[in-house]
C-alpha positions in Angstrom: -46.4 -21.7 51.1 -48.1 -18.5 51.1 -45.5 -17.6 55.0 -43.1 -19.6 53.1 -42.7 -16.6 50.2 -43.9 -13.5 51.9 -42.1 -13.1 54.4 -40.3 -9.8 55.4 -36.4 -9.7 56.7 -34.0 -7.5 58.6 -32.7 -4.7 56.2 -29.1 -5.0 56.7 -26.4 -3.3 55.1 -27.2 -1.0 51.4 -28.6 2.1 52.6 -31.0 2.5 54.8 -32.5 6.3 53.7 -33.9 4.1 50.6 -35.3 1.4 52.4 -36.3 1.2 55.9 -38.9 -2.0 55.3 -36.7 -3.9 52.5 -40.0 -5.0 51.3 -43.9 -4.7 50.8 -45.5 -8.0 49.9 -49.2 -6.7 50.0 -48.9 -7.1 46.0 -48.8 -8.9 42.8 -44.8 -10.4 43.3 -43.8 -12.9 45.7 -40.7 -13.2 47.7 -38.2 -15.3 46.4 -36.8 -17.1 49.6 -38.0 -18.5 52.3 -38.2 -16.5 55.7 -35.1 -15.9 58.0 -33.8 -14.2 55.0 -31.2 -11.5 54.6 -30.3 -8.8 52.4 -26.5 -8.7 51.8 -26.0 -6.8 48.8 -28.3 -3.9 47.5 -28.1 -3.0 43.6 -25.3 -0.3 43.0 -22.0 0.3 42.7 -19.7 -3.0 44.2 -16.2 -4.0 43.2 -15.6 -1.0 40.6 -18.4 -1.7 39.0 -22.6 -2.2 38.9 -24.2 -5.0 40.7 -27.9 -5.0 39.0 -29.3 -7.3 41.9 -29.9 -8.0 44.9 -27.6 -11.2 47.3 -30.3 -12.6 49.5 -28.6 -15.1 51.7 -30.0 -17.0 54.9 -33.5 -18.7 54.6 -31.9 -21.4 55.0 -28.9 -21.1 52.8 -27.6 -23.9 50.5 -30.3 -26.1 49.1 -33.3 -23.8 50.7 -36.1 -23.6 48.3 -36.4 -20.6 45.5 -39.5 -19.5 44.0 -40.8 -17.9 40.9 -41.6 -13.9 42.7 -44.2 -14.0 39.3 -46.6 -15.8 37.1 -44.4 -16.4 33.3 -42.2 -18.2 31.0 -39.3 -19.5 31.5 -36.8 -17.9 28.9 -33.5 -19.3 30.0 -31.9 -22.0 32.2 -28.4 -23.4 33.0 -27.6 -26.2 35.7 -24.3 -27.0 33.4 -21.7 -25.7 36.5 -21.2 -27.6 40.0 -23.7 -26.5 42.8 -20.7 -25.4 45.2 -18.7 -22.6 42.6 -14.6 -22.0 42.2 -15.7 -18.8 44.4 -15.0 -15.4 43.3 -14.3 -14.8 39.7 -15.3 -18.1 39.1 -16.8 -17.3 35.4 -19.2 -21.2 34.0 -22.5 -19.1 32.9 -21.0 -16.4 32.2 -20.1 -15.8 36.6 -23.9 -16.3 36.9 -23.3 -20.0 37.9 -26.6 -21.9 37.3 -29.6 -19.3 36.8 -33.3 -19.4 35.5 -34.6 -16.4 33.8 -38.5 -15.7 34.1 -40.0 -13.9 31.1 -43.6 -12.5 33.4 -44.8 -10.2 30.4 -45.1 -6.6 30.7 -42.0 -6.0 30.4 -41.2 -7.7 33.3 -38.7 -10.9 33.5 -36.6 -11.5 36.6 -33.1 -13.9 36.9 -32.3 -16.4 39.6 -28.4 -16.7 40.1 -25.9 -19.0 41.6 -28.4 -21.6 41.9 -28.0 -25.1 43.0 -27.2 -27.7 40.0 -30.8 -29.3 40.1 -33.2 -27.2 38.6 -36.8 -28.0 38.5 -37.8 -26.4 35.7 -37.1 -25.8 32.2 -37.7 -23.3 29.0 -40.7 -23.3 27.8 -42.8 -24.1 30.9 -45.0 -21.9 32.9 -44.6 -21.0 36.4 -46.9 -19.2 39.3 -46.3 -17.1 41.3 -44.4 -19.1 44.5 -43.8 -22.1 42.1 -40.7 -24.1 43.4 -37.7 -22.8 40.4 -35.1 -24.4 42.2 -32.5 -24.3 45.2 -30.1 -22.1 46.7 -26.7 -22.7 45.4 -23.4 -21.2 45.2 -22.3 -21.6 41.6 -20.7 -19.4 39.4 -18.4 -16.6 40.8 -20.3 -16.4 44.2 -18.4 -16.2 47.9 -21.0 -18.5 49.8 -24.4 -19.8 49.3 -27.2 -17.3 48.0 -29.7 -16.2 45.6 -28.5 -13.3 42.9 -32.6 -11.7 41.8 -32.4 -9.5 39.2 -35.4 -7.3 37.5 -35.1 -6.7 33.9 -38.1 -3.9 33.4 -38.3 -3.2 29.5 -35.0 -4.6 29.0 -33.5 -2.3 31.0 -32.1 -3.1 34.7 -33.7 -2.0 37.3 -33.6 -2.5 41.9 -35.5 -5.7 42.2 -36.9 -3.8 45.3 -38.3 -1.5 43.4 -41.2 -4.4 42.4 -42.3 -4.6 46.3 -42.4 -1.1 47.0 
């Protein structure tokens, strides 16, 4: 399992001045997708508003495994949206589609959005670093199969790549 969750993909798009290599995975946080990923959108202004996470595609795409990036407690699950949404502008799940939120303690929370409807965890469940929590989908306001990955620290969004520096 270690090879599945701790791989580094190419740095495509986004600001290369900020991240020569997108992530350093020698720390406490696991990467949430399989090898072969591509970051298709970084945190920053997009389409007239702040995009609070990174969008990760490739990695086997639709139906590939999504993993908890660290141990914690599941605090929110939505799996009421179709696995294949209606595309950009679909408001199912508040636009995030099917989603899992994990509280890792010490002020850190992660959000995993646009998941497949088959979510493998429930609210209140304790998960481990690298444990599979669901599958990559295309739910909510999404332009294709990918994972929208966000990190919050003390209630504020931070650049998800910063936890891997």
